[in-house]
KOLKOLVEX-866737 format. One record per residue: residue number from 1; residue in one letter; x, y, z of N, C-alpha, C in turn. Coordinates in steps of 0.2 Angstrom, whole numbers, plus 2048, in hexadecimal, padded with zeros to 3 digits. Example, Ala and Ser with C-alpha at 12.3 -4.5 7.8 and 13.67 -1.06 7.14 Angstrom:
   nr  rest  n_u  n_v  n_w  ca_u  ca_v  ca_w  c_u  c_v  c_w
    1     a  842  7E4  827   83E   7EA   827  842  7F0  827
    2     s  840  7F5  823   844   7FB   824  840  800  827
END
This chain:
   nr  rest  n_u  n_v  n_w  ca_u  ca_v  ca_w  c_u  c_v  c_w
    1     m  D03  9E1  362   D03   9E4   35C  D0A  9E3  359
    2     t  D0B  9E1  353   D11   9E0   34F  D14  9E6  34C
    3     v  D1A  9E8  34E   D1D   9EE   34C  D21  9EC  345
    4     t  D1F  9EF  33F   D21   9EC   339  D29  9EE  338
    5     a  D2C  9E9  334   D33   9EA   333  D35  9F0  32F
    6     n  D31  9F4  32C   D32   9FA   32A  D33  9FF  32F
    7     s  D31  9FF  335   D31   A04   33A  D38  A04  33D
    8     e  D3B  9FF  33D   D41   9FE   342  D47  A03  340
    9     f  D46  A06  33A   D4C   A0A   337  D4C  A11  339
   10     k  D44  A13  33A   D43   A1A   33B  D3E  A1C  340
   11     y  D38  A17  33F   D32   A19   342  D30  A14  347
   12     q  D2C  A16  34D   D29   A10   350  D21  A11  351
   13     l  D1E  A0C  350   D16   A0C   350  D14  A0F  356
   14     d  D0E  A13  356   D0B   A16   35C  D07  A10  35F
   15     t  D08  A0D  366   D04   A09   369  D02  A0C  36F
   16     s  D03  A11  371   D01   A14   378  CFB  A1A  378
   17     s  CFB  A1D  373   CF6   A23   372  CEF  A1F  373
   18     t  CEA  A24  375   CE3   A22   375  CE0  A1F  36E
   19     l  CE3  A23  369   CE0   A21   363  CE4  A1B  360
   20     a  CEA  A1A  361   CED   A13   360  CEA  A0D  363
   21     k  CE8  A0E  369   CE5   A09   36D  CDE  A06  36A
   22     k  CDB  A0D  368   CD4   A0B   366  CD5  A08  35E
   23     l  CDA  A09  35A   CDB   A06   354  CDD  9FF  355
   24     m  CE1  9FE  35A   CE3   9F7   35C  CDD  9F2  35D
   25     e  CD9  9F4  35F   CD2   9F1   35F  CCF  9ED  359
   26     y  CD0  9F1  354   CCE   9F0   34E  CD3  9ED  349
   27     g  CDA  9EB  34C   CDF   9E8   349  CE2  9ED  344
   28     v  CE2  9F3  345   CE5   9F8   342  CEC  9FB  344
   29     e  CF1  9FB  341   CF8   9FE   343  CF8  A06  342
   30     f  CFC  A0A  345   CFB   A10   346  D03  A13  347
   31     w  D04  A18  342   D0B   A1B   343  D0A  A21  347
   32     g  D05  A24  349   D04   A2A   34C  D02  A2F  347
   33     s  D00  A35  349   CFF   A3A   345  D05  A3E  342
   34     k  D0B  A3C  343   D10   A41   341  D11  A3E  33A
   35     v  D15  A42  336   D17   A40   32F  D1C  A3C  32F
   36     i  D1C  A36  32B   D22   A32   32A  D23  A31  322
   37     d  D29  A2E  320   D29   A2C   319  D25  A26  318
   38     a  D22  A27  312   D1F   A20   30F  D22  A19  30E
   39     y  D29  A1B  30D   D2D   A15   30C  D34  A15  310
   40     d  D36  A0F  312   D3C   A0E   316  D41  A0F  312
   41     l  D48  A0F  314   D4E   A0F   310  D4F  A0B  30B
   42     f  D4B  A04  30C   D4B   9FF   307  D45  9FF  302
   43     g  D42  A04  302   D3C   A05   2FD  D36  A01  300
   44     n  D36  9FE  306   D31   9FB   308  D2B  A00  30A
   45     k  D25  9FD  30A   D1F   A02   30B  D1D  A03  312
   46     n  D1E  A09  315   D1C   A09   31C  D15  A0A  31D
   47     f  D11  A0B  318   D0A   A0C   319  D06  A05  319
   48     l  D09  9FF  319   D06   9F9   318  D09  9F4  31D
   49     d  D05  9F1  321   D08   9EC   326  D09  9E5  323
   50     s  D0B  9DF  326   D0E   9DA   323  D09  9D6  31F
   51     n  D03  9D8  321   CFD   9D4   31D  CFA  9D9  317
   52     g  CFE  9DE  316   CFC   9E3   311  CF6  9E8  312
   53     q  CF4  9E7  319   CEF   9EC   31B  CF2  9F3  31C
   54     p  CEE  9F8  31B   CF1   9FF   31C  CF2  A00  323
   55     i  CF7  A03  324   CF9   A07   32B  CF7  A0D  32B
   56     a  CF3  A0F  331   CF1   A17   331  CF7  A1B  332
   57     g  CF7  A21  32F   CFC   A26   32F  CFC  A2B  32B
   58     v  D01  A2F  32B   D03   A35   326  D09  A34  323
   59     y  D09  A34  31C   D0E   A32   318  D11  A37  314
   60     r  D17  A38  313   D1A   A3C   30D  D1E  A37  308
   61     n  D1D  A3B  302   D20   A38   2FC  D1D  A31  2FA
   62     m  D17  A30  2FB   D13   A2A   2F9  D13  A2B  2F1
   63     s  D14  A26  2EE   D13   A26   2E6  D0B  A27  2E4
   64     n  D0A  A2A  2E0   D03   A2A   2DD  D00  A23  2DD
   65     s  D04  A1E  2D9   D01   A18   2D8  D00  A14  2DE
   66     d  D04  A14  2E3   D04   A11   2EA  CFE  A14  2ED
   67     y  CFD  A1B  2ED   CF7   A1E   2F0  CF1  A1C  2EE
   68     h  CF0  A1C  2E7   CE9   A1A   2E4  CE7  A11  2E5
   69     a  CEE  A0E  2E6   CED   A07   2E7  CEA  A05  2EE
   70     i  CEB  A0A  2F3   CE8   A09   2FA  CE1  A07  2FA
   71     e  CDE  A03  2FD   CD7   A01   2FC  CD4  A05  302
   72     a  CD1  A0A  301   CCF   A0F   307  CCA  A14  303
   73     i  CC5  A16  307   CC0   A1B   305  CC4  A21  304
   74     s  CC2  A25  2FE   CC6   A2B   2FC  CC1  A30  2FB
   75     s  CC1  A37  2FA   CBD   A3C   2F7  CBB  A3A  2F0
   76     s  CC0  A37  2ED   CBF   A37   2E5  CBA  A32  2E4
   77     i  CB9  A2D  2E8   CB3   A28   2E7  CAD  A2B  2EA
   78     l  CAD  A2F  2EF   CA7   A31   2F2  CA4  A37  2ED
   79     k  CA8  A3B  2E9   CA6   A40   2E4  CA4  A3C  2DE
   80     e  CA7  A37  2DD   CA4   A32   2D6  C9D  A30  2D9
   81     f  C9C  A2D  2DF   C97   A2A   2E2  C90  A2F  2E3
   82     a  C91  A35  2E4   C8D   A3A   2E7  C87  A3A  2E1
   83     f  C88  A3A  2DB   C82   A3B   2D6  C83  A35  2D1
   84     d  C87  A30  2D2   C87   A2A   2CD  C8A  A25  2D0
   85     p  C86  A21  2D4   C89   A1B   2D8  C8D  A16  2D3
   86     s  C8A  A16  2CD   C8E   A11   2C9  C95  A13  2C7
   87     a  C96  A1A  2C7   C9E   A1C   2C6  CA2  A19  2CC
   88     a  C9F  A19  2D2   CA2   A17   2D8  CA4  A10  2D8
   89     k  C9F  A0C  2D5   CA0   A05   2D4  CA5  A03  2D0
   90     d  CA7  A07  2CA   CAC   A05   2C6  CB2  A07  2CA
   91     i  CB3  A0C  2CE   CB9   A0C   2D2  CBB  A07  2D7
   92     l  CB5  A04  2DA   CB6   9FE   2DE  CB9  9F8  2DA
   93     k  CB6  9F8  2D5   CB7   9F1   2D0  CBF  9F2  2CF
   94     n  CC1  9F8  2CE   CC8   9F9   2CB  CCC  9FA  2D1
   95     k  CCB  9FA  2D6   CCE   9FA   2DC  CD4  A00  2DC
   96     s  CD2  A05  2D9   CD6   A0B   2DA  CD2  A10  2D6
   97     k  CD5  A17  2D7   CD1   A1D   2D4  CD2  A1D  2CC
   98     n  CD9  A1E  2CB   CDA   A1E   2C3  CD4  A1F  2BF
   99     l  CD0  A23  2C1   CCC   A27   2BD  CC6  A21  2B9
  100     a  CC7  A1B  2BD   CC2   A15   2BB  CC1  A15  2B4
  101     g  CC7  A15  2B0   CC6   A13   2A8  CC3  A19  2A4
  102     k  CC3  A1E  2A7   CBF   A24   2A3  CC4  A25  29E
  103     t  CC1  A28  299   CC4   A2B   292  CC2  A32  292
  104     f  CC7  A36  290   CC6   A3D   28F  CC8  A40  288
  105     s  CC5  A46  288   CC7   A49   280  CCE  A4B  281
  106     a  CD1  A4D  27C   CD7   A50   27B  CD9  A56  280
  107     a  CD3  A5A  27F   CD5   A61   283  CD4  A5F  28B
  108     t  CD0  A5A  28D   CD0   A59   295  CD6  A55  296
  109     e  CD9  A51  292   CDF   A4D   293  CE4  A53  295
  110     r  CE4  A57  291   CEA   A5D   291  CE8  A60  297
  111     s  CE2  A62  299   CE2   A66   29F  CE3  A62  2A6
  112     i  CE1  A5B  2A6   CE3   A57   2AB  CEC  A58  2AB
  113     a  CEF  A55  2A6   CF6   A55   2A5  CFA  A5C  2A9
  114     v  CF7  A61  2A6   CFA   A68   2A8  CF8  A6A  2B0
  115     g  CF2  A68  2B1   CF1   A69   2B9  CF5  A64  2BE
  116     s  CF7  A5E  2BB   CFC   A5B   2BF  D02  A5E  2BE
  117     l  D04  A60  2B9   D0B   A64   2B8  D0B  A6A  2BD
  118     v  D06  A6E  2BD   D07   A74   2C2  D07  A71  2C9
  119     h  D03  A6C  2CB   D05   A69   2D2  D0C  A68  2D3
  120     t  D0E  A64  2CE   D16   A62   2CF  D1B  A68  2D0
  121     l  D1A  A6D  2CA   D1D   A72   2CC  D1E  A76  2D2
  122     v  D18  A77  2D6   D17   A7B   2DB  D19  A77  2E2
  123     l  D17  A71  2E1   D18   A6C   2E7  D1E  A67  2E7
  124     e  D1F  A64  2E1   D24   A5F   2E1  D28  A60  2DA
  125     p  D2B  A66  2DA   D2F   A67   2D3  D35  A62  2D2
  126     h  D37  A5F  2D7   D3D   A5A   2D7  D3A  A53  2D3
  127     k  D34  A53  2D2   D31   A4D   2CE  D2F  A4F  2C7
  128     l  D31  A54  2C4   D2F   A56   2BE  D32  A52  2B8
  129     n  D38  A4F  2B8   D3B   A4B   2B4  D39  A44  2B4
  130     e  D37  A42  2BB   D34   A3B   2BC  D2E  A3A  2BA
  131     e  D29  A3F  2B9   D23   A3F   2B8  D20  A40  2B1
  132     y  D24  A45  2AE   D22   A49   2A7  D28  A48  2A2
  133     e  D25  A48  29C   D29   A49   295  D27  A4F  293
  134     i  D2C  A54  292   D2A   A5A   291  D2D  A5C  289
  135     e  D29  A5D  284   D2B   A5E   27E  D31  A62  27E
  136     p  D36  A60  279   D3C   A63   279  D3B  A6B  276
  137     n  D40  A6F  278   D40   A76   274  D44  A75  26E
  138     r  D41  A77  269   D44   A77   262  D4C  A7B  262
  139     l  D4C  A81  266   D51   A85   267  D57  A80  269
  140     n  D57  A7B  26D   D5B   A75   26F  D5F  A72  269
  141     y  D5B  A72  263   D5E   A6E   25D  D5F  A74  257
  142     a  D62  A79  259   D63   A7F   255  D69  A7D  250
  143     s  D6D  A79  251   D72   A76   24D  D71  A71  248
  144     m  D6A  A6E  249   D68   A68   245  D63  A6C  240
  145     t  D61  A67  23C   D5B   A69   238  D55  A65  23A
  146     i  D4F  A69  23C   D49   A67   23E  D45  A65  238
  147     l  D41  A5F  237   D3D   A5D   233  D36  A5C  236
  148     e  D31  A5F  235   D2B   A5E   23A  D26  A59  236
  149     n  D26  A59  230   D20   A53   22D  D22  A51  226
  150     n  D1E  A4E  223   D1F   A4B   21D  D21  A51  217
  151     d  D1D  A56  218   D1E   A5B   213  D25  A5E  214
  152     d  D28  A5E  21A   D2F   A61   21B  D34  A5C  218
  153     l  D32  A55  219   D36   A50   214  D37  A51  20D
  154     k  D31  A53  20B   D30   A52   203  D35  A59  201
  155     e  D33  A5F  204   D37   A65   203  D3E  A65  204
  156     y  D40  A61  209   D47   A61   20A  D4B  A5D  205
  157     i  D48  A58  202   D49   A53   1FD  D4A  A56  1F6
  158     e  D45  A5A  1F6   D45   A5E   1F0  D4B  A64  1EF
  159     n  D4B  A67  1F5   D51   A6D   1F5  D57  A6B  1F5
  160     n  D58  A64  1F7   D5F   A62   1F6  D61  A5D  1F2
  161     g  D5C  A5C  1EC   D5C   A58   1E7  D5E  A50  1E9
  162     l  D5A  A4E  1ED   D5A   A48   1F0  D56  A43  1EC
  163     k  D58  A3B  1ED   D53   A37   1E9  D4C  A36  1EE
  164     k  D47  A37  1EA   D41   A36   1ED  D3E  A30  1EF
  165     g  D3C  A2F  1F6   D3A   A29   1F8  D33  A28  1F7
  166     i  D31  A22  1F8   D29   A21   1F7  D26  A22  1FE
  167     t  D29  A1F  203   D26   A1F   20A  D2A  A25  20E
  168     i  D26  A26  213   D29   A2B   218  D30  A27  21B
  169     k  D30  A21  21D   D36   A1E   21E  D3B  A1F  21A
  170     e  D3A  A1D  214   D3F   A1E   20E  D43  A25  20E
  171     r  D3D  A2A  20E   D40   A31   20E  D44  A33  214
  172     k  D43  A31  21A   D47   A32   220  D4D  A2F  21F
  173     q  D4D  A29  21D   D54   A25   21C  D59  A29  217
  174     i  D55  A2B  211   D59   A2F   20D  D5C  A35  20F
  175     i  D58  A39  213   D5A   A3F   216  D60  A3F  21B
  176     l  D5F  A39  21F   D65   A38   224  D6B  A35  221
  177     q  D6B  A31  21B   D71   A30   217  D75  A36  215
  178     f  D71  A3A  213   D73   A41   211  D75  A45  216
  179     n  D72  A47  21C   D73   A4B   221  D71  A48  228
  180     p  D76  A45  22C   D74   A41   232  D72  A46  237
  181     c  D73  A4D  236   D71   A53   23B  D6A  A54  23A
  182     v  D65  A50  239   D5E   A52   238  D5A  A4F  23D
  183     i  D55  A52  240   D51   A50   245  D4A  A4F  242
  184     f  D47  A4A  242   D40   A49   240  D3C  A4A  246
  185     w  D39  A50  246   D35   A52   24C  D2F  A4C  24F
  186     d  D2C  A49  249   D26   A45   24B  D29  A3F  24E
  187     d  D2F  A3C  24C   D32   A36   250  D34  A38  257
  188     l  D37  A3D  256   D3A   A40   25E  D34  A40  263
  189     i  D2D  A43  260   D28   A43   265  D25  A3E  266
  190     a  D24  A39  260   D22   A32   262  D26  A2E  266
  191     a  D2C  A2E  266   D31   A2B   26B  D30  A2C  272
  192     m  D2F  A33  273   D2D   A36   27A  D27  A34  27C
  193     k  D21  A33  278   D1B   A31   27A  D1B  A29  27B
  194     r  D1F  A25  278   D20   A1E   27A  D23  A1E  281
  195     r  D28  A22  283   D2A   A22   289  D25  A24  28E
  196     v  D21  A28  28D   D1B   A2A   291  D17  A24  293
  197     e  D16  A20  28E   D11   A1A   28F  D15  A15  292
  198     t  D1B  A14  292   D1F   A0F   294  D21  A10  29C
  199     l  D22  A17  29D   D25   A19   2A4  D1F  A1C  2A8
  200     n  D18  A1C  2A5   D14   A1F   2A9  D14  A26  2AB
  201     k  D16  A2A  2A5   D17   A31   2A7  D12  A35  2A2
  202     k  D12  A3B  2A3   D0E   A40   29F  D12  A43  29B
  203     y  D0F  A45  294   D12   A49   28F  D0F  A4F  28F
  204     i  D14  A54  28F   D12   A5B   28F  D14  A5F  289
  205     t  D11  A63  286   D13   A67   281  D19  A6D  284
  206     l  D1C  A6F  280   D21   A74   283  D1D  A7B  284
  207     e  D18  A7C  281   D14   A83   281  D10  A82  288
  208     d  D0D  A7C  289   D0A   A7B   28F  D0F  A7B  296
  209     y  D15  A77  295   D1A   A77   29A  D1B  A7F  29C
  210     e  D1D  A83  298   D1F   A8A   298  D1A  A8E  29C
  211     k  D14  A8C  29A   D0E   A90   29E  D0D  A8E  2A5
  212     a  D0D  A87  2A6   D0D   A84   2AD  D14  A87  2B1
  213     l  D18  A87  2AE   D1F   A8A   2B1  D1E  A91  2B4
  214     i  D1C  A95  2AF   D1A   A9C   2B1  D15  A9E  2B6
  215     l  D10  A99  2B6   D0B   A99   2BC  D0E  A97  2C2
  216     s  D11  A92  2C2   D15   A90   2C9  D1A  A95  2CB
  217     k  D1E  A97  2C7   D22   A9D   2CA  D1F  AA3  2CD
  218     k  D19  AA5  2C9   D15   AAA   2CC  D12  AA8  2D3
  219     i  D10  AA3  2D3   D0E   AA0   2DB  D12  AA0  2DF
  220     l  D19  A9C  2DD   D1D   A9C   2E3  D22  AA3  2E5
  221     s  D21  AA7  2E0   D25   AAD   2E2  D20  AB2  2E5
  222     s  D1A  AB2  2E6   D15   AB6   2E8  D15  AB6  2F0
  223     e  D13  ABA  2F3   D12   ABB   2FA  D0D  AB6  2FD
  224     l  D09  AB4  2F9   D02   AAF   2FB  D06  AA9  2FA
  225     g  D09  AA8  2F4   D0D   AA1   2F3  D13  A9F  2F9
  226     k  D16  AA4  2FB   D1B   AA4   300  D17  AA1  307
  227     q  D12  AA4  308   D0D   AA3   30E  D0B  A9C  30D
  228     l  D09  A9A  308   D07   A94   307  D0B  A8D  307
  229     f  D11  A8F  303   D16   A88   301  D1D  A8A  304
  230     d  D1E  A8F  307   D24   A8E   30A  D25  A8A  311
  231     n  D29  A85  311   D29   A81   317  D22  A7D  318
  232     s  D1F  A7C  313   D18   A78   313  D1A  A70  312
  233     e  D15  A6D  314   D15   A66   313  D11  A64  30D
  234     n  D15  A62  308   D11   A60   301  D10  A58  301
  235     e  D09  A57  2FD   D07   A50   2FC  D08  A4B  301
  236     l  D04  A4D  306   D04   A48   30C  CFE  A44  30A
  237     s  D00  A3D  30C   CFA   A38   30B  CF9  A36  312
  238     i  CF1  A36  314   CEF   A33   31A  CEB  A2D  319
  239     i  CEC  A29  31D   CE9   A22   31E  CE6  A23  325
  240     a  CDF  A22  325   CDC   A21   32D  CD6  A1B  32C
  241     y  CD5  A19  332   CD0   A14   332  CCA  A17  336
  242     d  CC5  A17  333   CBF   A19   335  CBA  A14  339
  243     y  CBB  A14  341   CB9   A0E   344  CB2  A0E  345
  244     n  CAF  A14  342   CA7   A15   342  CA5  A10  33D
  245     s  CA8  A11  337   CA5   A0D   331  CA9  A07  330
  246     f  CAF  A05  334   CB3   9FF   332  CB6  9FF  32C
  247     e  CB8  A06  329   CBB   A07   323  CC2  A0B  323
  248     f  CC6  A09  320   CCC   A0E   31E  CCA  A13  319
  249     v  CCC  A19  31B   CCC   A1F   318  CD3  A22  316
  250     k  CD3  A26  310   CD8   A2A   30F  CD8  A30  30B
  251     c  CDD  A35  30B   CDD   A3B   308  CE4  A3C  307
  252     r  CE5  A41  302   CEB   A44   300  CEB  A4B  300
  253     y  CEF  A4E  304   CEF   A56   304  CF4  A59  2FF
  254     d  CF3  A5D  2FB   CF7   A61   2F7  CFD  A64  2FB
  255     a  CFA  A68  300   CFF   A6B   304  CFC  A6D  30B
  256     i  D00  A6D  310   CFE   A6F   318  D04  A75  319
  257     t  D01  A7B  319   D05   A80   31B  D09  A81  321
  258     k  D0D  A85  323   D11   A85   329  D0C  A87  32F
  259     k  D06  A8A  32D   D01   A8B   332  CFC  A86  332
  260     r  CFC  A80  32F   CF9   A7A   32F  CF2  A7B  32C
  261     m  CF2  A7F  327   CEC   A80   323  CEC  A7C  31D
  262     a  CE7  A78  31A   CE8   A74   315  CE7  A79  30E
  263     v  CEA  A76  30A   CEA   A7B   302  CE9  A75  2FD
  264     d  CE4  A76  2F9   CE3   A72   2F3  CE4  A76  2EC
  265     i  CE9  A74  2E8   CEA   A77   2E2  CE4  A75  2DC
  266     k  CE0  A79  2D9   CDC   A78   2D4  CDE  A7C  2CE
  267     t  CDE  A78  2C9   CDF   A7C   2C2  CD8  A7D  2BF
  268     i  CD7  A83  2BC   CD1   A85   2B9  CD2  A88  2B3
  269     h  CCD  A87  2AE   CCD   A8A   2A7  CCD  A92  2A7
  270     t  CC9  A95  2AB   CC8   A9C   2AB  CC7  A9E  2B3
  271     l  CCB  AA2  2B5   CCB   AA5   2BB  CC6  AAA  2BC
  272     s  CC0  AA9  2BF   CBB   AAD   2BF  CB6  AAA  2C6
  273     s  CB3  AAE  2C9   CB0   AAC   2CF  CAA  AA7  2CC
  274     k  CA7  AA9  2C7   CA1   AA4   2C5  CA5  A9D  2C3
  275     q  CAA  A9E  2C0   CAC   A97   2BE  CAF  A93  2C4
  276     i  CB3  A97  2C8   CB5   A93   2CF  CAF  A90  2D2
  277     g  CA9  A94  2D4   CA4   A91   2D6  CA1  A8B  2D3
  278     r  CA1  A8B  2CC   C9E   A86   2C8  CA3  A7F  2C9
  279     d  CA9  A81  2C9   CAD   A7B   2CA  CAD  A78  2D2
  280     m  CAD  A7D  2D6   CAC   A7A   2DD  CA6  A75  2DE
  281     e  CA0  A78  2DA   C99   A74   2DC  C99  A6E  2D7
  282     e  C9C  A6F  2D1   C9B   A68   2CD  CA0  A63  2CF
  283     r  CA6  A65  2D1   CAB   A61   2D2  CAC  A5E  2DA
  284     l  CA6  A61  2DE   CA6   A5F   2E4  CAD  A61  2E8
  285     y  CB0  A66  2E7   CB7   A67   2EA  CB5  A69  2F2
  286     q  CB0  A6A  2F3   CAD   A6C   2FA  CAD  A66  2FE
  287     i  CAB  A61  2FB   CAA   A5A   2FD  CB1  A57  2FF
  288     q  CB6  A58  2FA   CBC   A56   2FB  CBF  A59  302
  289     g  CBE  A60  303   CC1   A62   308  CBE  A60  30F
  290     a  CB8  A60  30F   CB5   A5D   314  CB7  A56  316
  291     f  CB8  A51  312   CBA   A4B   313  CC1  A4B  314
  292     y  CC5  A4E  312   CCD   A4F   314  CCD  A50  31B
  293     q  CC9  A55  31E   CCA   A57   325  CC6  A52  32A
  294     y  CC2  A4E  327   CBF   A48   32A  CC5  A43  32B
  295     v  CC8  A42  326   CCE   A3C   326  CD3  A3F  32B
  296     s  CD4  A45  32B   CD9   A47   330  CD7  A47  336
  297     e  CD1  A49  338   CCF   A48   33F  CCF  A41  342
  298     l  CCE  A3C  33D   CCE   A36   340  CD5  A33  342
  299     i  CDA  A36  340   CE0   A34   342  CE4  A3A  346
  300     d  CE1  A3E  348   CE4   A44   34C  CE9  A47  34A
  301     f  CE8  A49  342   CED   A4D   33F  CED  A54  341
  302     d  CF3  A57  342   CF3   A5E   344  CF2  A63  33D
  303     i  CEC  A64  33E   CEA   A6A   338  CE4  A6E  33A
  304     v  CE3  A74  337   CDF   A79   339  CD8  A76  335
  305     l  CD4  A75  33A   CCD   A71   339  CC9  A77  336
  306     d  CC3  A75  334   CBE   A7B   330  CC1  A7F  32C
  307     e  CC8  A7E  329   CCB   A83   324  CCE  A80  31E
  308     f  CCC  A80  318   CCF   A7C   313  CCF  A81  30D
  309     a  CD5  A83  30B   CD6   A88   305  CD7  A84  2FF
  310     y  CD5  A87  2F9   CD6   A85   2F2  CD9  A8A  2EE
  311     l  CDF  A89  2EB   CE3   A8D   2E7  CE1  A8C  2E0
  312     f  CDC  A90  2DD   CDA   A8F   2D6  CE0  A93  2D2
  313     c  CE1  A8E  2CC   CE7   A91   2C8  CE4  A91  2C0
  314     e  CE5  A96  2BC   CE4   A96   2B6  CEB  A96  2B3
  315     w  CEB  A91  2AD   CF2   A91   2AA  CF3  A91  2A3
  316     d  CEC  A92  29F   CEC   A91   299  CEC  A98  295
  317     n  CE7  A9C  295   CE7   AA2   291  CEB  AA8  297
  318     y  CEB  AA7  29D   CEE   AAB   2A2  CF1  AA6  2A7
  319     q  CF6  AA9  2AA   CF9   AA5   2B0  CF8  AA9  2B6
  320     r  CF3  AA8  2BA   CF1   AAC   2BF  CED  AA7  2C4
  321     f  CED  AAA  2CB   CEA   AA5   2D0  CE6  AA9  2D5
  322     i  CE2  AA6  2D9   CDF   AA9   2DF  CDD  AA3  2E4
  323     l  CDE  AA5  2EB   CDD   AA0   2F0  CD5  AA1  2F2
  324     i  CD2  A9B  2F3   CCA   A9B   2F4  CCA  A98  2FB
  325     e  CC6  A9B  2FF   CC3   A98   305  CBC  A97  305
  326     i  CB9  A92  308   CB2   A91   308  CAF  A95  30F
  327     d  CAA  A9A  30D   CA7   A9D   314  CA4  A97  319
  328     d  CA3  A9A  31F   CA1   A96   324  C9A  A92  323
  329     v  C96  A95  320   C8F   A92   31F  C90  A8C  319
  330     s  C94  A8E  315   C95   A89   310  C99  A83  312
  331     w  C9E  A85  316   CA2   A80   319  C9D  A7A  31D
  332     a  C9A  A7E  321   C96   A79   325  C92  A74  321
  333     e  C8E  A77  31B   C8A   A73   317  C8F  A6F  313
  334     s  C95  A70  312   C99   A6B   30E  C9A  A64  312
  335     q  C9B  A66  319   C9C   A60   31E  C95  A5C  31E
  336     t  C90  A60  31F   C8A   A5B   320  C88  A57  319
  337     f  C89  A59  314   C89   A56   30E  C8F  A51  30C
  338     m  C94  A52  310   C99   A4D   30F  C97  A48  313
  339     n  C95  A48  319   C93   A43   31D  C8C  A3E  31B
  340     e  C88  A43  317   C83   A3E   314  C85  A3B  30E
  341     i  C8A  A3D  30A   C8C   A39   305  C90  A33  308
  342     y  C94  A35  30C   C98   A2F   310  C94  A29  312
  343     s  C8F  A2C  316   C89   A27   319  C87  A23  313
  344     d  C84  A27  30E   C81   A23   309  C85  A1E  305
  345     f  C8C  A21  305   C90   A1D   300  C92  A15  305
  346     l  C92  A16  30B   C93   A10   310  C8E  A0B  30F
  347     y  C87  A0E  30F   C82   A09   30E  C82  A07  307
  348     w  C83  A0A  303   C83   A07   2FC  C88  A02  2FA
  349     k  C8E  A05  2FD   C94   9FF   2FC  C93  9F9  300
  350     n  C8F  9F9  306   C8E   9F3   30A  C89  9EF  306
  351     n  C84  9F2  302   C7E   9EF   2FF  C7E  9EF  2F7
  352     l  C83  9F2  2F6   C83   9F3   2EE  C7C  9F4  2EB
  353     c  C79  9F9  2ED   C72   9F9   2EA  C72  9FF  2E5
  354     f  C6C  A01  2E2   C6A   A04   2DD  C6E  A03  2D7
  355     d  C70  9FD  2D6   C74   9FB   2D0  C73  9FE  2C8
  356     d  C6B  9FD  2C9   C6A   A00   2C1  C66  A06  2C1
  357     s  C68  A0A  2C6   C64   A11   2C7  C69  A15  2CB
  358     l  C67  A1B  2CC   C69   A20   2D0  C67  A1F  2D7
  359     n  C61  A1C  2D8   C5F   A1C   2DF  C5A  A16  2E0
  360     e  C58  A14  2E5   C54   A0E   2E6  C4D  A0D  2E2
  361     s  C4A  A13  2E2   C43   A13   2DF  C44  A14  2D7
  362     q  C4A  A15  2D5   C4B   A15   2CD  C47  A1C  2CB
  363     t  C45  A21  2CF   C41   A26   2CD  C44  A2C  2D0
  364     a  C43  A32  2CD   C45   A39   2D0  C43  A3E  2CD
  365     v  C41  A44  2D1   C3F   A4A   2CE  C45  A4F  2CE
  366     i  C46  A52  2C9   C4C   A57   2C7  C49  A5E  2C7
  367     k  C4C  A63  2CC   C4B   A6A   2CA  C4F  A6D  2C6
  368     l  C4D  A70  2C0   C51   A73   2BB  C52  A7B  2BD
  369     s  C58  A7D  2BC   C59   A85   2BD  C56  A89  2B7
  370     n  C57  A86  2B1   C55   A89   2AB  C59  A90  2AA
  371     y  C5F  A90  2AC   C62   A96   2AC  C64  A99  2A6
  372     a  C65  A95  2A0   C66   A97   299  C5F  A99  296
  373     l  C5A  A96  297   C53   A98   295  C51  A9E  298
  374     r  C53  A9F  29F   C50   AA5   2A1  C54  AAC  29E
  375     k  C59  AAB  29C   C5D   AB0   298  C5C  AB1  291
  376     r  C57  AAD  28E   C56   AAD   288  C52  AB3  285
  377     v  C54  AB6  280   C51   ABC   27E  C4C  ABB  279
  378     r  C45  ABD  27C   C40   ABB   277  C3F  AC0  270
  379     i  C3D  ABD  26C   C3C   AC1   265  C34  AC4  265
  380     a  C34  ACA  265   C2E   ACD   265  C29  ACA  25F
  381     a  C23  AC9  260   C1E   AC7   25B  C1C  ACD  257
END
């Protein structure tokens, strides 16, 4: 087995363990189950061999883009596949998760961005400036005149007896010649959003940032938060090789506590038992947890098995949180369902079947709950 140049500086490939010898039979290199840095001192990728093939291991500080670029089966693609194979096909075509080219409403985009921000503030606060553009606080410009929009421009020109411009651009030039200490707020925000696109960052309004900041402080200062995140290992990326299916698989843990329990942070619109249950089932969070543990077992990663916790966080109307664990019966069912989905996916991937339908027969029978109709109030004749 070739030891990559990357390992010479700090790490040595595992060639002696039983698992390493097993992986060698399939031409897969293995760092062992201990956590290592995703990059060496020169920025080279420790998680790829000289041929660009993934190296099995547990990595810290792997970038989002590099993680998603690794060609391996993830819980994301399994969840997409579970009820709509065509969605999984889109991901396979794009060779990455990247939401498969999906478009979202402004409200959903906002929720996704703030959910990511909460993760960062709790787990990787040092990456805040690297990954986000936060709307400036107007108080930081108290010594200057702030003009928000075209109506403000017209009013400022009229109040100061200035020449009236025809276009917005002309009005701004006239105002700046009169007073260089004017901030055009729309231009400031537009420049920030251009940086967001250029640097692949996320734009967050000041109001949303302050809500997320309050929430993160509440979490980290609480006794629960200290138990979960004091000395935790955050954002660990695992690459394993499943020699039963001859496929690379991967997962990315939000946090592993000092007691080796997995914790995943989920943002939610309304923190209620009903909404939590709905989100769990609709978004297949239980399948995610079961798959993560399957990947961990493949690599002998030291973690508490059959235990996976979800920290649900409400950030908008209120800033509050609760830790949720799945009961034993539901967890056992989740593992069974995950194995079924994984098996179905492997068969589908190898055959690319059901291309024009959800199943082979192109027919299905659906049972309706008729929940809303059962609650309908009849009008007496």
